[in-house]
C-alpha positions, 0 to 999 in steps of 0.5 A: 379240816373244815369247820361249820363256824367259830363255835364249832372250831372252839369246841374242837379246839377245846377237846384238843386242849382237854389235858389242861382242864382243871389246871390253874390258868387263864384263856385269852381270846383275841378279838373279835373272832377269837372271842367266840372260840375263847368262850367255848374253851374257857367253859370246857377247861373251867378257866376264866376268859380274858382278852388280849387286844392286838391291833394290826399296823397296815401298810399305808398304801395297802392297809390290809397288808400287815407290817406290824402289830401293837398291844395297849401297853405299847409292846409291838412286833414289826416286819423290819424290812417293810417298816424301813420302807415307810415314813418313820413319822407316819409309822410312830403316829400309827403305832400310837393310834392303834395302841389307843384303839386297843385301850378303847376296845378293852374299855368297850368290851370289858368296862373296868374289869381288871385283867385276870391274874396269870403269874405262875399259871397256864396262859392259853391264847386263842384266835380263830386262825392265823395268817401272818402271825404278827398279832399272835406274836405281839399277844404272846409278848404281852402275856410273857410280860405277865410272868405265867408259868407257860404259854400255850397257843390254840388256833384251828389252822395256821401255816406250817412255817408260822406254827414252827416259828411260834413253837420257838416262843411258847411251851405248845402250839395246839393247831387242828390244821397246819397243812403245808398247803395253806389256803391263803385266808383264815375264812377259807377253812370255815363254812360260815365266817361272818365278821364278829361285831363289837356288840357280839363281843360285849354280849359274849363277855358279859355272859362269861363274867356273869357266870363267873360271878355266879360260880364264885357266889356259889362256892363262897 
């Protein structure tokens, strides 16, 4: 399956998630690309939108190759075999550096907005695609700590083996393309796949929060 852009993918995913419409829940988007999809899904399902901000820990020699991922509270997942081969002091410092970067980005994207309450509700974690799955795994761990009733992962595409692995961790994985013939990169499934900027994320989140405030005022 191909997608015109992230907005198109978000709308298609929202349709696939329609059974959750009207339930008590929160949509969690992974910045930056996942936020574009998250906006579409949150609006369609009438749920608030929040962010989970995983940071990839890249290999010291090849930074694009992820050997782990961490979130702002310090929760992390690792490729243990690869981590065992790097300097432990470097790894400890890099984990802390990326954790601080996740905190910085939450403040940048959301200001002082408190996390949406999720205890006993449905958590839907959204990204624009999955490759290794490390950032999604650490996002799942972060959300589990908040004690939702169930966790659903929603992505346009992911390798079949990654989907099988995630299915053991969450209630459901909604994926539009989990062909065993993975194309090797998330962007390969999109006709238009530019990098999403910080400014775009900030603008999207401000727009969503303004609509949520207006809706609350209307019903109060």
